[in-house]
C-alpha positions as CSV (number, residue, x, y, z in Angstrom):
1,M,120.6,96.6,106.9
2,Q,118.1,95.8,104.2
3,L,114.3,95.7,104.1
4,R,114.4,91.9,104.0
5,D,116.4,91.9,107.3
6,L,113.6,93.9,108.9
7,V,110.9,91.5,107.6
8,W,112.9,88.6,108.9
9,L,113.3,90.2,112.4
10,V,109.5,90.6,112.6
11,A,109.0,87.0,111.5
12,I,111.4,85.7,114.2
13,D,109.5,87.7,116.8
14,E,106.2,86.2,115.6
15,Q,107.5,82.6,115.6
16,R,110.0,82.8,118.5
17,H,111.9,79.9,117.0
18,L,114.6,80.1,114.3
19,T,113.9,76.8,112.6
20,D,110.2,77.5,112.4
21,T,110.8,81.0,111.2
22,A,113.2,79.7,108.5
23,A,110.5,77.3,107.3
24,V,107.9,80.1,107.1
25,L,110.3,82.3,105.2
26,G,111.4,79.6,102.8
27,T,115.0,79.9,103.7
28,S,117.5,77.8,105.7
29,Q,118.0,78.1,109.4
30,P,121.8,78.8,109.0
31,N,121.0,81.6,106.5
32,L,118.5,83.1,109.0
33,S,121.0,82.9,111.8
34,R,123.6,84.7,109.7
35,C,121.1,87.4,108.9
36,L,120.3,87.9,112.6
37,A,124.0,87.9,113.5
38,R,124.7,90.6,110.9
39,V,121.9,92.9,112.1
40,E,123.0,92.5,115.7
41,A,126.6,93.3,114.8
42,E,125.5,96.4,112.9
43,L,123.4,97.6,115.8
44,G,126.0,96.6,118.4
45,T,123.7,94.6,120.6
46,R,121.8,91.3,121.0
47,L,118.2,91.4,119.8
48,F,117.2,87.8,120.9
49,E,118.2,85.5,123.7
50,R,118.1,81.7,123.4
51,V,115.6,80.0,125.7
52,P,114.8,76.3,126.1
53,D,111.9,76.4,123.6
54,G,113.4,78.9,121.1
55,V,114.3,82.6,121.3
56,Q,112.8,85.7,122.9
57,P,113.6,89.4,122.3
58,T,115.7,91.4,124.6
59,P,114.4,94.8,125.8
60,T,116.4,96.4,123.0
61,G,115.1,93.8,120.6
62,D,111.6,94.8,121.4
63,L,112.4,98.4,120.5
64,V,114.1,97.3,117.2
65,I,111.3,94.9,116.3
66,E,108.6,97.5,116.9
67,A,110.5,99.9,114.6
68,A,111.0,97.1,112.0
69,R,107.3,96.4,112.1
70,E,106.4,100.0,111.5
71,L,109.0,100.4,108.6
72,T,107.8,97.2,106.8
73,H,104.2,98.3,107.1
74,R,105.1,101.7,105.7
75,Y,106.9,100.1,102.8
76,Q,104.0,97.9,102.1
77,Q,101.7,100.9,102.2
78,L,104.1,102.8,99.9
79,V,104.0,100.0,97.3
80,S,100.2,99.9,97.5
81,D,100.0,103.7,97.0
82,V,102.3,103.7,94.1
83,E,100.4,100.8,92.4
84,A,97.2,102.6,92.9
85,R,98.6,105.8,91.5
86,L,99.8,104.0,88.4
87,D,96.6,102.0,87.9
88,P,93.8,104.0,86.3
89,E,91.3,101.4,87.4
90,T,91.9,101.9,91.1
91,G,93.4,104.5,93.4
92,V,92.3,107.9,94.7
93,V,91.5,111.2,93.0
94,R,91.4,114.4,95.1
95,L,88.8,116.8,93.7
96,A,88.0,120.3,95.0
97,F,84.9,122.2,93.9
98,L,82.9,125.3,94.8
99,D,80.0,125.2,97.3
100,S,77.6,126.2,94.5
101,M,78.2,123.0,92.6
102,A,77.6,120.6,95.5
103,T,74.0,119.7,94.6
104,S,74.1,119.7,90.8
105,L,77.2,119.4,88.6
106,V,79.5,117.5,90.9
107,P,77.0,114.7,91.8
108,R,76.1,114.3,88.2
109,I,79.8,113.9,87.2
110,L,80.6,111.5,90.0
111,R,77.5,109.3,89.4
112,S,78.5,108.8,85.8
113,F,82.2,108.4,86.6
114,H,81.5,105.9,89.3
115,A,79.4,103.8,86.9
116,Q,82.5,103.6,84.6
117,S,85.2,103.3,87.2
118,P,83.7,101.9,90.4
119,R,87.1,101.1,92.0
120,V,88.4,104.6,91.8
121,R,87.8,106.5,95.0
122,V,87.2,110.3,94.7
123,E,88.0,112.4,97.8
124,L,86.1,115.6,97.8
125,R,86.9,119.1,99.1
126,Q,84.2,121.7,99.1
127,E,85.8,125.1,99.4
128,P,86.0,128.7,98.0
129,A,88.0,129.5,94.9
130,H,91.0,131.0,96.7
131,D,91.4,127.8,98.8
132,I,91.1,125.7,95.7
133,L,93.9,127.5,94.0
134,R,96.1,127.2,97.1
135,D,95.4,123.4,97.3
136,L,96.2,123.0,93.6
137,A,99.5,124.9,94.2
138,T,100.5,122.7,97.2
139,G,99.4,119.5,95.6
140,A,96.6,118.9,98.2
141,V,94.2,118.2,95.3
142,D,94.6,116.8,91.8
143,L,91.7,118.4,90.0
144,A,89.3,121.3,90.7
145,I,86.0,122.6,89.4
146,T,85.9,126.3,89.5
147,S,83.7,129.1,88.1
148,A,86.3,131.0,86.2
149,R,89.5,130.2,84.4
150,P,92.3,130.7,86.9
151,A,94.6,133.6,86.1
152,A,97.6,131.8,87.6
153,G,100.0,130.2,85.1
154,G,100.8,126.5,84.9
155,L,97.1,125.4,85.1
156,G,95.1,123.5,82.5
157,W,91.5,124.4,81.9
158,H,88.5,122.8,80.2
159,P,85.0,124.4,80.2
160,V,82.4,122.1,81.5
161,Q,79.2,124.2,81.4
162,E,77.9,127.7,81.2
163,E,75.4,129.1,83.6
164,R,73.2,132.2,83.2
165,L,73.2,134.6,86.1
166,V,70.0,136.2,87.2
167,V,68.9,138.9,89.7
168,V,66.8,137.4,92.5
169,V,64.4,139.7,94.3
170,P,61.9,139.0,97.2
171,P,58.4,138.0,96.3
172,T,57.1,141.4,97.4
173,H,59.7,143.4,95.5
174,R,58.8,146.3,93.1
175,L,60.2,144.4,90.2
176,R,58.5,141.1,90.9
177,Q,56.3,141.3,87.8
178,R,59.3,141.7,85.5
179,R,61.1,139.1,83.5
180,R,64.2,141.0,82.6
181,V,66.1,143.8,84.3
182,A,69.0,146.1,83.5
183,L,71.5,146.4,86.3
184,E,71.2,150.2,86.1
185,E,67.6,149.8,87.4
186,L,68.9,148.3,90.7
187,E,70.4,151.6,91.9
188,G,69.5,152.1,95.5
189,E,69.0,148.4,96.3
190,E,71.1,146.5,98.9
191,L,73.0,143.5,97.7
192,V,73.3,140.1,99.3
193,T,76.4,138.4,98.0
194,T,79.5,136.4,98.7
195,P,82.5,137.7,100.7
196,M,85.4,139.5,99.0
197,G,88.0,137.1,97.6
198,F,85.4,134.7,96.3
199,G,85.2,134.2,92.5
200,H,81.5,134.8,92.5
201,R,82.0,138.1,94.3
202,S,84.5,139.2,91.7
203,L,82.1,138.3,88.8
204,V,79.2,140.2,90.4
205,D,81.3,143.2,91.2
206,S,82.5,143.4,87.6
207,L,79.0,143.2,86.3
208,F,77.8,146.2,88.4
209,R,81.0,148.1,87.7
210,E,80.4,147.7,83.9
211,A,76.9,149.0,84.5
212,G,78.2,152.0,86.5
213,V,76.2,150.9,89.6
214,T,77.5,150.6,93.2
215,L,75.3,148.8,95.7
216,P,75.8,148.6,99.4
217,V,76.2,145.1,100.7
218,S,73.7,144.1,103.4
219,F,74.7,140.5,104.0
220,E,77.5,138.2,102.9
221,S,77.4,134.4,102.7
222,Q,79.8,131.8,101.2
223,D,76.8,129.7,100.1
224,L,74.7,130.8,97.1
225,G,71.7,128.9,98.4
226,T,71.9,130.9,101.6
227,I,72.1,134.1,99.6
228,E,68.9,133.2,97.8
229,G,67.2,132.5,101.1
230,L,68.3,135.8,102.6
231,V,66.9,137.6,99.5
232,A,63.6,135.7,99.9
233,A,63.4,137.0,103.5
234,G,63.5,140.6,102.1
235,L,67.1,141.4,103.2
236,G,68.3,142.6,99.8
237,I,68.6,141.5,96.2
238,G,71.2,139.0,94.8
239,V,72.8,137.8,91.7
240,V,73.0,134.0,91.5
241,P,73.0,131.2,88.8
242,E,69.6,130.7,87.4
243,A,69.2,127.3,89.0
244,F,69.1,128.9,92.4
245,A,66.2,131.3,91.7
246,G,63.0,130.4,93.4
247,L,64.4,127.9,95.8
248,S,63.0,129.8,98.8
249,G,60.4,131.9,97.0
250,T,62.5,134.5,95.2
251,I,61.7,135.9,91.8
252,G,64.4,135.4,89.1
253,L,64.9,138.2,86.6
254,R,67.2,137.7,83.6
255,I,69.9,140.4,83.2
256,T,69.8,142.3,79.9
257,T,73.6,142.1,79.4
258,D,75.0,139.1,77.6
259,S,78.0,138.9,80.0
260,A,75.8,137.9,82.9
261,R,77.1,134.3,82.7
262,R,79.6,132.2,84.5
263,T,81.6,129.4,82.9
264,I,82.3,126.3,85.0
265,G,85.4,124.5,84.2
266,L,87.8,121.8,85.3
267,T,91.4,122.8,86.1
268,W,94.6,121.0,87.0
269,R,98.3,121.6,87.2
270,T,100.3,121.2,84.0
271,D,103.7,121.4,85.5
272,R,103.6,117.9,86.9
273,E,102.1,114.6,85.8
274,L,98.7,113.6,87.0
275,S,98.2,110.2,88.7
276,A,96.6,107.6,86.5
277,P,93.2,107.8,88.3
278,A,93.3,111.6,88.2
279,E,94.0,111.6,84.5
280,R,91.2,109.1,84.0
281,L,88.7,111.4,85.8
282,R,90.0,114.5,83.9
283,D,89.6,112.7,80.5
284,F,86.2,111.5,81.5
285,V,85.0,115.0,82.4
286,M,86.5,116.4,79.2
287,A,84.7,113.7,77.1
288,M,81.4,114.7,78.8
289,S,81.8,118.3,77.8
290,P,83.8,118.5,74.5
């Protein structure tokens, strides 16, 4: 049984007349009858019964026709999906990114990309770094924007932007009049930060470790904006990208160490070929940030 046979079965069911169906399909009525007889012989049962005004499906025919309709639809969808994957002007790109980039970098990239490629649809996933790496590994996403170059092998990486990290303190804090602070001066403070396993948490922990300082964690949140808000409420101090300082009234203090920065980059798997739309978006982002 061939795909064409399934298409013809569906057409017979829609027309309920062999001569009319043959005309619609652009074939002869004897050719269509031979096709139907061949399929019925292969399945070992009649699919249509003749009636005075044409044909009608048998109960088994109804079952086969429904399956044929589903299979032909799935094939048509497959062809459409493959065409979209191979055409850089259309199709879908699946992009994952960190929560902290939801209001700045990602909208800026997508606005510019949409202006250039309006027919490409970008599906977004906003998630923590460990989920992003899992989705890259399983193929659930094509591209990802992360805050550190992934340690895992088989991943490409292109830096997009660098962000300065600052200490944020409440507006009534003892250091509120300062512009800069050494991390050693924060001994005895409580820290509001992201949970363990998040890339930002690893970065913050390494900064304090290098400074020889250990701070107890008062609150954890996956969202950097929420962390800034908790600090503004007097629930501890935090380390966030400079753009988050002051959103809820916190005071941002630059950190004296030069390593208090995070690099934002685009990553993708190198062990398999990107779809044409995904490659188009990757190249666009790389051109924006050479």
